[in-house]
C-alpha positions in Angstrom: 35.4 -56.8 32.5 36.2 -57.3 36.3 33.3 -58.7 38.3 33.1 -55.7 40.5 32.9 -53.4 37.5 30.0 -55.4 36.1 28.0 -54.7 39.3 27.6 -51.1 37.9 25.5 -52.6 35.1 23.1 -54.4 37.4 20.1 -52.0 37.0 20.6 -52.0 33.2 20.5 -55.8 33.0 17.4 -56.0 35.2 15.7 -53.5 33.0 16.7 -55.5 29.9 15.2 -58.7 31.6 12.0 -56.9 32.4 11.6 -55.6 28.8 12.4 -58.9 27.1 10.7 -61.4 29.3 8.1 -59.9 31.7 4.4 -59.6 31.4 1.5 -59.7 33.8 0.9 -63.4 33.0 4.6 -64.2 33.2 6.2 -62.0 36.0 10.0 -62.1 36.7 10.6 -64.0 39.9 13.4 -63.1 42.2 15.1 -66.4 41.5 14.9 -65.7 37.8 16.4 -62.3 38.2 19.3 -63.6 40.3 19.9 -66.4 37.8 19.9 -64.0 34.9 22.3 -61.6 36.6 24.7 -64.3 37.6 24.7 -65.6 34.0 25.9 -62.1 33.1 28.7 -62.0 35.7 26.7 -60.0 38.3 26.1 -61.3 41.9 22.8 -60.5 43.6 20.8 -61.3 46.7 17.1 -61.5 47.1 16.9 -58.3 49.2 19.0 -56.4 46.7 16.6 -57.3 43.9 13.7 -55.7 45.8 15.9 -52.5 46.3 16.9 -52.4 42.7 13.2 -52.6 41.5 12.5 -49.6 43.8 15.3 -47.6 42.3 14.0 -48.3 38.8 10.5 -47.2 39.9 12.0 -44.0 41.3 13.6 -43.3 38.0 10.2 -43.5 36.3 9.7 -47.1 35.1 6.3 -48.6 35.7 7.4 -51.8 37.4 4.6 -53.7 39.1 4.7 -56.6 41.5 2.1 -59.4 41.3 1.6 -62.1 43.9 0.5 -65.6 42.9 0.3 -69.0 44.7 3.8 -69.7 43.2 5.2 -66.6 44.7 4.7 -63.9 42.0 7.3 -61.5 40.7 7.8 -58.2 38.8 6.7 -57.1 35.4 6.9 -53.9 33.3 3.5 -52.3 33.2 3.5 -49.4 30.8 5.8 -50.0 27.9 7.2 -47.6 25.3 4.7 -49.1 22.8 1.4 -50.9 23.5 0.9 -54.2 21.7 -1.9 -52.7 19.5 0.5 -49.9 18.4 3.2 -52.5 17.6 0.7 -54.4 15.5 0.1 -51.3 13.4 3.8 -50.7 13.0 4.4 -54.3 12.0 1.6 -54.2 9.4 2.9 -50.9 8.0 6.4 -52.3 7.6 5.2 -55.6 6.0 2.8 -53.8 3.7 5.3 -51.2 2.5 6.4 -51.8 -1.0 9.6 -49.8 -0.8 11.0 -51.8 2.2 12.6 -55.0 1.1 11.7 -58.4 2.5 15.1 -58.7 4.3 14.8 -55.3 5.9 11.2 -56.0 6.8 12.2 -59.0 8.7 14.9 -57.1 10.5 12.6 -54.3 11.5 9.8 -56.6 12.6 12.3 -58.6 14.7 13.2 -55.3 16.5 9.6 -54.5 17.0 9.0 -57.9 18.5 11.7 -57.3 21.1 9.8 -54.1 22.1 6.7 -56.3 22.8 8.6 -58.7 25.1 9.2 -62.5 24.8 5.6 -63.7 25.3 3.7 -60.9 23.5 6.0 -61.3 20.4 4.1 -64.5 19.5 0.9 -62.5 19.1 2.8 -60.0 17.0 4.0 -62.6 14.6 0.5 -63.7 13.6 -0.1 -60.1 12.3 2.8 -59.9 9.8 1.4 -61.7 6.7 0.2 -59.6 3.8 -0.8 -61.7 0.8 0.7 -61.0 -2.7 2.5 -57.8 -1.6 5.2 -56.8 -4.1 8.3 -55.7 -2.3 11.2 -53.6 -3.4 14.5 -55.3 -4.0 16.7 -52.2 -3.8 18.6 -52.6 -0.5 20.3 -49.2 -0.9 17.0 -47.3 -0.5 17.8 -46.6 3.1 21.0 -44.9 2.3 19.3 -42.9 -0.5 16.7 -41.7 2.0 19.4 -40.7 4.5 21.3 -38.8 1.8 18.2 -37.0 0.6 17.4 -35.9 4.1 21.0 -34.6 4.6 20.8 -32.8 1.4 17.6 -31.0 2.4 18.8 -30.2 5.9 22.2 -29.0 4.8 20.9 -27.1 1.8 23.0 -29.1 -0.7 22.5 -30.8 -4.0 22.7 -34.6 -4.5 23.7 -36.9 -7.3 22.3 -40.4 -8.1 22.0 -43.0 -10.8 18.5 -43.8 -11.8 17.8 -47.6 -12.0 15.5 -49.7 -14.2 14.5 -53.4 -14.3 16.1 -55.5 -17.1 14.8 -58.8 -18.6 16.8 -60.8 -16.1 14.7 -59.2 -13.3 17.7 -57.2 -12.0 18.0 -53.5 -11.3 20.6 -51.8 -13.5 21.7 -48.2 -13.8 20.5 -46.2 -16.8 23.3 -45.3 -19.3 24.8 -41.8 -19.0 26.2 -39.6 -16.2 24.7 -39.4 -12.7 21.8 -37.0 -12.3 22.4 -33.9 -10.2 19.4 -32.3 -8.6 18.4 -30.1 -5.7 16.3 -32.1 -3.2 13.3 -30.3 -1.6 10.9 -32.9 -0.3 10.0 -36.5 0.1 6.4 -37.5 -0.7 4.6 -40.8 0.1 2.0 -41.6 -2.6 0.5 -44.7 -4.2 2.6 -47.0 -1.8 5.8 -45.4 -3.1 8.4 -42.9 -1.9 9.1 -40.0 -4.2 11.8 -37.3 -4.2 10.7 -33.9 -5.3 13.7 -32.1 -6.6 14.7 -29.1 -8.8 16.4 -30.0 -12.1 18.7 -27.0 -13.1 19.1 -28.2 -16.7 15.4 -28.0 -17.5 14.7 -25.4 -14.8 11.7 -27.4 -13.5 10.6 -29.4 -10.5 10.7 -33.2 -11.1 9.9 -36.3 -9.1 11.9 -39.5 -8.8 11.0 -42.9 -7.3 13.4 -43.3 -4.4 13.5 -47.1 -4.7 14.9 -46.6 -8.2 17.7 -44.4 -7.1 21.2 -45.8 -6.5 24.6 -44.5 -5.5 23.0 -41.4 -4.0 25.5 -38.9 -2.7 25.4 -35.4 -1.1 27.4 -32.8 -3.0 29.1 -29.6 -1.8 27.0 -27.5 -4.3 24.3 -25.3 -2.7 20.6 -26.2 -3.6 18.8 -24.3 -6.4 15.1 -23.9 -7.2 13.7 -22.4 -4.0 11.2 -20.2 -5.9 10.1 -23.1 -8.2 9.5 -25.3 -5.1 7.5 -22.5 -3.3 5.1 -22.4 -6.2 4.4 -26.2 -5.9 4.5 -27.3 -2.3 4.3 -31.0 -1.3 0.5 -30.8 -0.8 0.3 -30.0 -4.5 2.0 -33.2 -5.4 -0.2 -35.2 -3.1 -3.4 -33.8 -4.7 -2.1 -34.4 -8.2 -2.9 -38.1 -7.9 -1.5 -39.1 -11.3 1.4 -36.6 -11.2 3.9 -39.2 -10.2 3.6 -40.8 -13.6 4.9 -37.8 -15.4 3.2 -35.6 -18.0 2.1 -32.0 -18.0 -0.4 -31.0 -15.3 -3.8 -29.9 -16.6 -7.1 -29.0 -15.1 -9.6 -31.5 -16.5 -13.4 -31.7 -16.1 -14.7 -35.2 -16.1 -18.4 -36.4 -16.2 -19.3 -39.4 -14.0 -22.6 -41.2 -13.3 -23.7 -40.6 -9.7 -23.0 -44.1 -8.5 -19.2 -43.4 -9.0 -19.0 -40.6 -6.4 -17.2 -42.9 -4.0 -14.7 -43.9 -6.7 -14.0 -40.2 -7.4 -13.6 -39.3 -3.7 -11.4 -42.3 -3.1 -9.1 -41.2 -5.9 -9.1 -37.4 -5.6 -10.1 -36.8 -1.9 -13.1 -35.0 -0.3 -11.7 -31.7 -1.5 -12.4 -32.5 -5.1 -14.6 -29.9 -6.8 -17.8 -31.4 -8.1 -21.2 -30.2 -9.3 -24.5 -31.9 -10.1 -25.0 -32.0 -13.8 -28.5 -33.5 -13.7 -29.8 -36.6 -15.3 -27.9 -38.9 -12.9 -24.4 -37.5 -13.6 -22.0 -35.1 -11.9 -18.9 -33.3 -13.1 -15.6 -33.3 -11.2 -12.8 -30.7 -11.9 -9.4 -32.1 -11.1 -5.7 -31.4 -11.6 -3.9 -34.3 -13.1 -0.7 -35.1 -15.0 -1.8 -36.2 -18.4 -0.3 -39.6 -18.9 -1.2 -43.1 -20.1 -1.8 -44.1 -16.5 -4.5 -41.4 -16.2 -6.1 -42.5 -19.4 -5.9 -46.1 -18.4 -7.6 -45.4 -15.1 -10.4 -43.5 -17.0 -10.7 -46.3 -19.5 -11.1 -48.9 -16.7 -14.2 -47.1 -15.5 -15.7 -47.5 -19.0 -18.6 -45.6 -20.5 -19.8 -44.1 -17.2 -16.9 -41.6 -17.2 -16.0 -39.2 -20.0 -13.8 -36.1 -20.4 -15.8 -32.9 -20.8 -13.0 -30.4 -21.3 -10.5 -29.2 -22.4 -11.0 -30.4 -26.0 -7.3 -31.0 -26.5 -7.3 -33.6 -23.7 -10.4 -35.2 -25.1 -8.5 -35.6 -28.4 -5.5 -37.2 -26.7 -7.8 -39.7 -24.9 -9.5 -40.6 -28.2 -6.1 -41.3 -29.8 -5.0 -43.3 -26.7 -8.1 -45.6 -27.1 -7.8 -45.8 -30.9 -4.1 -46.9 -30.6 -5.1 -49.7 -28.2 -7.9 -50.9 -30.6 -5.5 -50.7 -33.5 -2.9 -52.7 -31.7 -5.6 -55.4 -30.8 -6.3 -55.8 -34.6 -2.7 -56.2 -35.5 -1.5 -59.8 -35.9 
């Protein structure tokens, strides 16, 4: 690019310099600005730097000047993100199970650039989350994009469902690709789920997005609008154990009073409870009956028991009996 043409980029390069290197403690001196511009093929004089900063202020950037015994300089006051906000975003990225380690590093690196050269060091000390299991499915970002396009364009999608094998690799399940009508994405239990209508079974189903591969948007129009309207995304969020599969049932469970915090943490403040006397209360909850639900209940032990329906009590007894039977088998 001719040198004269590069002059048109002068304000953009100055803004880039301010975003990447400036802070109140480390303002950009006029000499540094001239040096930076010249390194990028743009000539500048001291007076022009002052005028350029004024133009950026007029456009709306919060550019401040600070004077020090060494001469002072310019820095970007209000940024798009405050450091505290970036720390929250970094922690969310690093903590998220469905974002792979490689993608986490890429995203955090981009966030660090938003903080500026000197604040980035403070950000780096916030990124460590101990023993966090991360997804290894790098295609999840393409799956999410395809799902959103399917929803926005009112079209069906196809995908291959993936499973872990004994070599610790993800592999596609045998059989043809699944074809469903996507209706919503739900974040629950540290995982991303697709809520979709399955025309073959005429039911709403959910799928772990990090286990979806080769996701494509089809030309077919979506189905299942009425089925989805009956069970909106809030329903799935309240289900708690619903993402593990199983038929949804309304179950009454008795807990000792000291477990009220456990119940609210699990089911939310909207859970229906009543004082049953003698140091216990009953909670009425909608759950998908599954081994995960029974396992959670068994983990609480003798201080929690199913009151009704009787059929679910019988299923829970069989679940516990099978575990004991398996323990006695050599």
